[in-house]
C-alpha positions, -999 to +999 in steps of 0.1 A: -005-001-002+013+036-009+018+055+012+000+097+014+042+109+014+046+082-015+018+092-034+027+131-026+070+121-048+048+095-074+028+128-087+058+153-083+078+126-104+053+126-126+051+160-134+090+170-133+089+146-161+063+160-179+081+195-176+116+180-184+094+165-223+090+196-232+118+223-214+145+227-247+167+247-236+176+222-204+212+212-192+217+167-199+222+151-163+216+125-145+183+135-112+175+114-083+148+122-060+159+137-025+137+158-003+145+198+012+148+199-023+124+176-035+147+164-062+188+169-077+194+173-110+237+162-114+248+176-145+285+175-135+303+153-108+305+193-096+274+209-104+240+195-092+206+213-095+185+212-063+149+214-077+122+224-049+084+210-066+057+236-049+015+238-059+000+268-068-036+263-075-062+288-074-083+295-047-119+277-065-143+288-038-175+313-035-156+342-030-139+340-057-160+328-082-171+369-085-136+379-093-132+394-123-100+390-152-079+418-132-091+411-095-086+373-105-050+377-120-038+404-088-045+369-064-024+349-080+007+372-081-001+376-044-002+337-039+026+328-061+045+356-042+037+340-011+053+306-024+079+326-034+090+339+000+082+306+019+101+286-004+134+316-006+131+311+031+139+276+026+170+277+007+194+282+035+180+240+045+184+229+005+224+242+004+229+228+036+211+192+028+230+191-007+260+195-024+238+224-047+250+252-064+218+259-079+187+258-062+151+264-087+120+266-078+090+246-101+057+260-096+030+235-110+001+257-116-034+248-125-058+250-149-076+278-133-046+299-125-037+295-165-069+309-175-062+340-151-024+342-156-012+333-195-016+372-207+005+385-178+027+352-181+060+369-208+060+401-181+061+384-151+094+385-131+093+419-130+059+418-102+082+382-085+089+393-047+130+392-044+144+353-041+174+335-038+162+313-062+190+310-097+155+300-120+124+300-115+090+279-141+056+281-137+045+251-153+006+247-169+014+203-171-024+204-194-015+227-216+022+213-219+035+248-210+065+259-194+075+299-185+107+308-171+103+341-152+137+337-139 
């Protein structure tokens, strides 16, 4: 029987695999499952990239149904920034747990988030909170779209 933790890791692995399939600018290497960060990407003997995967879901509730496009976008950007700030605080932990030279944040976004944000994506990097991630990607799996925002 799978545990809740192994179900989560399996889901994270599936998201990572789908992201890798559409990422043409990604380096070659061997990826291994880890914890804090979620994956270690061995590019060479000296270069290891830690990948932390998190979810951004539009909170679908009665209070949010009536949000207009502008308000919905603003709400998602605020939520994205909260995620970035909370994960950014863990970078020292990620670096101490691994020999990573870089930490990337992969944000798995839901369909509703894509609907509200896809017009903002090309310039969204300027809206993001200050952080120490080497790279941040927003991944919309159902649309097979990924945006490198940092």
